[in-house]
C-alpha positions in Angstrom: -60.7 -17.3 -97.7 -59.3 -18.8 -94.5 -56.6 -21.3 -95.3 -58.1 -24.1 -93.2 -61.5 -23.7 -94.9 -59.9 -23.6 -98.3 -58.1 -26.8 -97.6 -61.3 -28.5 -96.6 -63.2 -27.3 -99.7 -60.4 -28.6 -102.0 -60.7 -32.0 -100.2 -64.4 -32.3 -101.1 -64.7 -30.1 -104.2 -62.7 -30.1 -107.4 -62.9 -26.4 -107.9 -64.6 -23.5 -106.2 -66.9 -23.1 -109.1 -68.7 -26.3 -108.1 -70.3 -24.7 -105.1 -74.0 -25.0 -105.1 -75.8 -21.7 -105.9 -75.9 -19.3 -103.0 -73.1 -20.9 -101.0 -70.6 -18.2 -101.6 -72.0 -16.0 -98.8 -72.2 -19.0 -96.6 -68.7 -20.0 -97.3 -67.4 -16.5 -96.7 -69.3 -16.4 -93.4 -67.6 -19.6 -92.4 -64.2 -18.2 -93.5 -64.8 -15.0 -91.4 -65.7 -17.3 -88.4 -62.4 -19.1 -88.8 -60.5 -15.9 -89.0 -62.2 -14.5 -85.9 -61.6 -17.8 -84.1 -57.9 -17.6 -85.0 -57.7 -14.0 -83.7 -59.5 -15.0 -80.5 -57.3 -18.0 -80.0 -54.1 -15.9 -80.4 -55.5 -13.3 -78.0 -56.3 -16.1 -75.5 -52.8 -17.6 -76.0 -51.2 -14.2 -75.4 -53.3 -13.7 -72.3 -52.4 -17.1 -71.1 -48.7 -16.4 -71.8 -48.8 -13.1 -69.9 -50.8 -14.7 -67.0 -48.3 -17.6 -66.9 -45.4 -15.2 -66.8 -47.1 -13.2 -64.0 -47.8 -16.4 -62.1 -44.2 -17.5 -62.5 -43.0 -14.2 -61.3 -45.3 -14.3 -58.3 -44.2 -17.8 -57.6 -40.6 -16.7 -57.7 -41.3 -13.9 -55.3 -43.3 -16.1 -53.0 -40.6 -18.7 -53.1 -38.0 -16.0 -52.3 -40.2 -14.6 -49.5 -40.6 -18.1 -48.0 -36.8 -18.5 -48.1 -36.3 -15.1 -46.4 -38.9 -16.0 -43.9 -37.1 -19.2 -43.1 -33.8 -17.3 -42.8 -35.5 -14.8 -40.5 -37.0 -17.5 -38.4 -33.6 -19.1 -38.1 -32.0 -15.8 -37.1 -34.8 -15.2 -34.7 -34.2 -18.6 -33.1 -30.5 -18.0 -32.8 -31.1 -14.5 -31.4 -33.6 -15.9 -28.9 -31.0 -18.5 -27.8 -28.4 -15.8 -27.5 -30.7 -13.5 -25.4 -31.6 -16.4 -23.2 -28.0 -17.2 -22.6 -27.2 -13.5 -21.9 -30.2 -13.3 -19.5 -29.1 -16.5 -17.8 -25.5 -15.2 -17.5 -26.6 -11.8 -16.4 -28.8 -13.4 -13.7 -25.8 -15.4 -12.5 -23.7 -12.2 -12.4 -26.4 -10.2 -10.6 -26.8 -13.0 -8.0 -23.0 -13.0 -7.5 -23.0 -9.2 -7.2 -25.9 -9.3 -4.8 -24.0 -11.9 -2.7 -20.9 -9.7 -2.7 -22.9 -6.6 -1.8 -24.6 -8.4 1.1 -21.3 -9.7 2.3 -19.8 -6.2 2.2 -22.7 -4.7 4.0 -22.7 -7.4 6.7 -18.9 -7.0 7.2 -19.1 -3.2 7.7 -18.4 -2.0 11.2 -20.5 1.1 10.4 -24.3 0.8 10.7 -26.1 1.1 7.3 -29.8 1.5 6.7 -31.2 1.8 3.2 -34.7 3.2 2.6 -36.9 3.9 -0.4 -38.1 7.3 -1.3 -41.0 7.0 1.2 -38.4 6.2 4.0 -39.5 2.6 4.3 -36.5 0.5 5.4 -35.2 -1.9 2.7 -31.9 -3.1 4.2 -30.3 -3.0 7.7 -26.9 -4.5 8.2 -25.9 -6.3 11.5 -23.7 -3.4 12.7 -26.8 -1.1 12.7 -28.7 -3.6 14.9 -25.7 -3.8 17.2 -25.1 0.0 17.4 -28.8 0.7 18.0 -28.9 -2.0 20.6 -31.9 -3.6 19.0 -32.8 -6.9 17.2 -34.4 -7.9 13.9 -37.6 -8.8 15.8 -37.9 -5.3 17.2 -36.9 -3.6 14.0 -37.9 -5.4 10.8 -36.9 -4.6 7.3 -40.5 -3.7 6.6 -40.4 -0.9 9.1 -40.2 2.9 8.5 -37.3 5.2 9.4 -39.6 6.7 12.0 -38.7 3.7 14.2 -35.0 4.6 14.0 -35.7 8.3 14.8 -37.7 7.3 17.9 -34.4 6.0 19.4 -32.9 9.5 19.5 -34.0 12.6 21.5 -33.2 14.8 18.5 -35.4 12.9 16.0 -36.8 16.1 14.4 -33.3 17.2 13.2 -32.6 13.7 11.8 -35.9 13.7 9.8 -35.2 17.3 8.6 -31.7 16.4 7.3 -33.0 13.3 5.5 -35.6 15.5 3.8 -32.9 18.0 2.8 -30.9 15.2 1.3 -33.8 14.0 -0.9 -34.6 17.6 -2.0 -31.1 18.8 -2.7 -29.9 15.4 -4.0 -26.7 15.8 -2.1 -25.2 14.0 1.0 -25.9 15.6 4.3 -24.1 15.4 7.7 -26.8 14.9 10.3 -24.5 15.3 13.3 -23.7 13.7 16.7 -26.3 12.2 18.9 -26.3 10.4 22.3 -27.8 7.0 22.7 -27.5 4.9 25.9 -24.3 6.7 27.1 -22.7 6.4 23.7 -22.0 9.0 21.0 -23.2 8.2 17.5 -22.5 10.1 14.3 -25.2 10.0 11.6 -25.0 11.0 7.9 -27.3 10.4 4.9 -26.8 10.2 1.1 -29.3 10.0 -1.7 -29.7 7.0 -4.0 -30.0 8.5 -7.5 -30.8 6.6 -10.7 -29.4 7.4 -14.1 -32.9 7.6 -15.6 -34.3 11.1 -16.1 -37.6 12.2 -14.8 -40.0 14.3 -16.9 -38.5 17.4 -15.4 -35.1 16.4 -16.8 -33.6 15.8 -13.3 -32.3 12.5 -11.9 -34.7 10.5 -9.9 -34.1 9.9 -6.2 -35.3 6.4 -5.3 -34.2 6.3 -1.7 -31.5 7.1 0.9 -28.6 5.5 2.7 -28.2 6.4 6.3 -24.8 5.7 8.0 -24.5 5.3 11.8 -21.0 5.3 13.3 -20.2 4.7 17.0 -17.6 7.4 17.8 -17.7 7.0 21.6 -14.1 5.8 21.9 -12.9 8.3 19.3 -14.5 11.2 21.3 -13.0 9.9 24.5 -9.6 9.6 22.9 -9.8 13.2 21.5 -10.8 14.5 24.9 -7.9 12.7 26.5 -5.5 13.9 23.9 -6.6 17.5 24.2 -6.5 17.4 28.0 -3.0 15.8 27.9 -1.7 18.5 25.5 -3.3 21.3 27.6 -2.1 20.0 31.0 1.4 19.0 29.8 1.9 22.3 28.0 0.9 24.3 31.1 3.1 22.1 33.4 6.0 22.4 31.0 5.8 26.1 30.3 6.2 27.1 34.0 9.6 25.5 34.7 10.8 26.4 31.2 9.9 30.1 31.7 11.9 30.0 35.0 14.9 28.4 33.3 14.9 31.0 30.5 14.4 33.9 33.0 17.2 32.8 35.3 19.7 32.2 32.5 18.8 35.6 31.0 19.6 37.2 34.3 22.9 35.4 34.6 23.9 36.5 31.1 22.9 40.1 31.9 24.2 40.6 35.4 26.8 37.9 36.1 28.4 37.3 32.7 31.6 39.0 33.8 32.1 36.4 36.5 32.0 33.7 33.9 35.5 33.7 32.6 35.4 30.3 30.8 34.2 30.8 27.2 32.9 27.2 27.1 30.7 27.9 30.1 29.4 31.0 28.5 28.6 29.0 25.3 26.9 26.4 27.4 24.7 29.0 29.0 23.9 30.4 25.6 22.9 27.0 24.3 20.7 26.4 27.4 19.0 29.8 26.9 18.3 29.1 23.2 17.0 25.6 24.0 14.7 26.9 26.7 13.3 29.6 24.3 12.8 26.9 21.6 11.0 24.6 24.1 8.7 27.4 25.2 7.9 28.1 21.5 7.1 24.5 21.0 4.9 24.4 24.1 3.1 27.5 22.9 2.5 25.9 19.6 0.9 22.9 21.3 -1.2 25.1 23.5 -2.4 27.2 20.5 -3.1 24.0 18.5 -5.1 22.5 21.4 -7.1 25.7 21.9 -7.8 26.1 18.2 -9.0 22.5 17.7 -11.2 22.7 20.8 -12.6 26.0 19.6 -11.5 27.7 22.8 -9.4 30.4 21.1 -11.3 33.7 21.0 -10.6 36.2 18.2 -11.1 39.9 18.8 -12.8 41.9 16.1 -10.5 44.9 15.7 -10.0 47.4 12.9 -6.4 48.4 12.4 -3.8 49.4 9.8 -1.8 46.4 8.6 1.2 48.4 7.3 2.6 49.5 10.7 2.0 45.9 12.1 4.1 44.5 9.2 6.8 47.1 9.9 6.8 46.1 13.6 7.3 42.4 12.8 10.1 43.2 10.3 11.9 45.3 12.9 11.8 42.4 15.4 13.4 40.1 12.7 16.1 42.5 11.5 18.6 41.1 13.9 18.1 37.5 12.7 18.2 38.7 9.1 21.4 40.6 9.6 23.1 37.6 11.1 22.4 35.6 8.0 23.1 38.7 5.8 19.5 38.6 4.5 17.4 41.6 3.6 13.9 42.1 4.9 11.8 44.8 3.3 8.2 46.0 2.8 7.4 47.3 -0.6 5.6 50.6 -0.5 2.0 50.2 -1.7 1.0 52.0 -4.9 -2.2 53.1 -3.3 -3.8 53.6 0.0 -4.5 50.3 1.8 -7.8 50.0 3.7 -7.9 49.0 7.3 -8.4 45.3 8.0 -10.7 43.6 10.5 -9.3 40.9 12.7 -7.4 40.1 15.9 -4.2 42.2 15.7 -2.2 39.9 18.0 -3.2 36.8 16.0 -2.4 38.5 12.7 1.0 39.4 14.1 1.6 35.8 15.1 0.8 34.6 11.5 3.2 37.2 10.1 5.9 36.0 12.5 5.3 32.4 11.4 5.4 33.2 7.7 8.4 35.5 7.9 10.3 33.1 10.2 9.7 30.2 7.8 10.9 32.4 4.9 14.1 33.3 6.7 14.6 29.7 7.8 14.6 28.4 4.3 16.5 31.2 2.6 20.3 31.4 2.4 20.9 34.1 -0.2 18.8 37.2 -1.0 16.0 37.9 1.5 12.3 38.3 2.1 10.0 40.9 0.6 6.5 41.7 1.8 3.9 43.6 -0.2 0.2 44.4 0.3 -2.6 44.7 -2.2 -6.3 45.5 -1.8 -9.2 44.1 -3.8 -13.0 44.6 -3.6 -13.5 42.5 -0.4 -10.2 42.0 1.3 -6.6 43.0 1.8 -4.0 40.5 0.7 -0.5 40.2 2.3 2.3 38.4 0.3 5.5 37.1 1.8 8.0 36.4 -0.9 11.4 34.8 -0.3 14.4 33.8 -2.5 14.9 30.5 -0.8 15.2 26.9 -1.9 11.6 26.5 -2.9 9.1 23.7 -2.2 9.0 20.5 -4.3 5.7 20.0 -6.1 5.3 16.5 -4.6 5.4 17.8 -1.0 3.4 21.0 -1.5 0.2 19.1 -0.6 1.7 18.6 2.9 1.6 22.3 3.6 -0.9 23.5 6.3 -1.1 20.0 7.7 -0.5 19.1 11.4 3.1 18.1 12.3 4.1 18.2 8.6 6.9 20.1 6.9 7.3 20.1 3.1 11.1 19.4 3.2 12.8 16.8 1.2 12.9 14.4 4.1 9.9 14.4 6.6 11.6 12.1 9.1 14.8 14.1 9.5 13.0 17.4 9.1 15.7 18.2 6.6 17.9 19.7 9.4 15.4 22.4 10.1 14.1 22.9 13.7 10.4 23.1 14.2 7.3 21.3 15.2 5.5 21.5 11.8 2.7 23.3 13.4 3.4 26.9 12.3 1.4 26.8 9.0 -1.3 24.6 10.5 -1.8 27.2 13.3 -1.6 30.1 10.9 -4.3 28.5 8.7 -6.7 27.9 11.6 -6.1 31.5 12.9 -6.7 33.2 9.6 -9.8 31.1 8.9 -11.0 32.0 12.5 -10.8 35.6 11.4 -12.8 34.9 8.2 -9.7 35.0 6.0 -7.8 32.6 3.8 -4.1 31.5 3.6 -2.5 29.7 0.7 0.7 28.9 -1.2 0.8 31.5 -4.1 3.8 30.1 -5.9 7.0 28.1 -5.4 9.9 27.2 -7.7 12.9 25.1 -6.8 16.0 27.3 -6.4 14.2 30.5 -6.9 11.9 31.0 -3.9 8.4 30.7 -2.5 5.4 33.1 -2.1 2.8 32.6 0.7 -0.3 34.8 0.9 -3.2 35.4 3.2 -6.1 37.8 3.2 -8.2 39.5 5.8 -11.6 41.3 5.5 -11.3 45.0 5.0 -13.3 47.7 6.6 -15.4 49.6 4.1 -14.5 53.2 3.7 -11.5 53.0 6.0 -8.0 53.7 4.7 -4.6 54.9 5.8 
């Protein structure tokens, strides 16, 4: 019997035997009801406990989520403020950069025109207006490059070069053009973004066209070339007469000159006249080469006998300094070369003369090699060598790679020999270069010439 029911019965009945007849089943039913009630109550309490625990956990999670949300909102607010400050500062920086860019463009003495990819003009600096002799009213920044092209007689070439620049994505030299009795030089460069197109290549978003007024420069170059040419011709005539007359005196009248000092003076005058004639010839060659007036014969010849001829001419100079000059025998037959024989001889004389000039002990060795496309001539000396810091001066006009460029290091010369040699070799479709040089051990120069196929010694 349920304990609660039993307690109630004892309260109203002395013993259980006092139940009225037939109540046992009733009492048992009530007891079972109490028992089921207790079981249901415990189940409900357990369910409530579990539900309460779940609600508490959900509350904790929700509370934590709200806290995280507040933290995220705060972080978002701070990040937004930071981004706004960065954008504001970046805007200020961009405005400053734009101001500097505009100031730079406006101060350029070269005309600059910037276009988009459709050749619509975006920017024109004041120098461009001045060079083109136009105004902003006649040529607005909303115009197309076709308006610029219309100023020149060779507009088709300009448009073609601009198109090549966009396609190749490389700067292009457009060339020289005449405009209102002035000479202008035009060039174009692409504007390429770092962003990649779908094809994987950089995008070209426009072009920059540069216009330079070279009228004064061209006039100065013409005056300089004319001066060198005229002065050289006018100098060479009297110098040749001086050299010839002194040579005749030394040949036919030397016995009448008893005074040794007078003989030495005549010898000095003769040497100086020869040197001056060589200098004048260098100036003439330089002038002709730079103006493109030197013609190169296309001859096919054997380089070996030519080298032997040059060596023979220098043997006297070499013996005076007790230097050896020799040509190494080739290990194989050397093909004939194609070029101007007299110009090649002049280059050999320049290189061999330089080698002897800067060599005190030992001598100069020449050797020849052939490869698939050309014949290479090497001039090797045992001289002082060329310092690394001055090697870049080689093949430049009026430069010598000695230790002191102003005093010429005690060596006579105009500094035009290598410059002339370079232009001559390149004029014959060859190349000249410094192969190697080491201080105190010597220097090797080399040049090559195209070879004639199937021709050999």
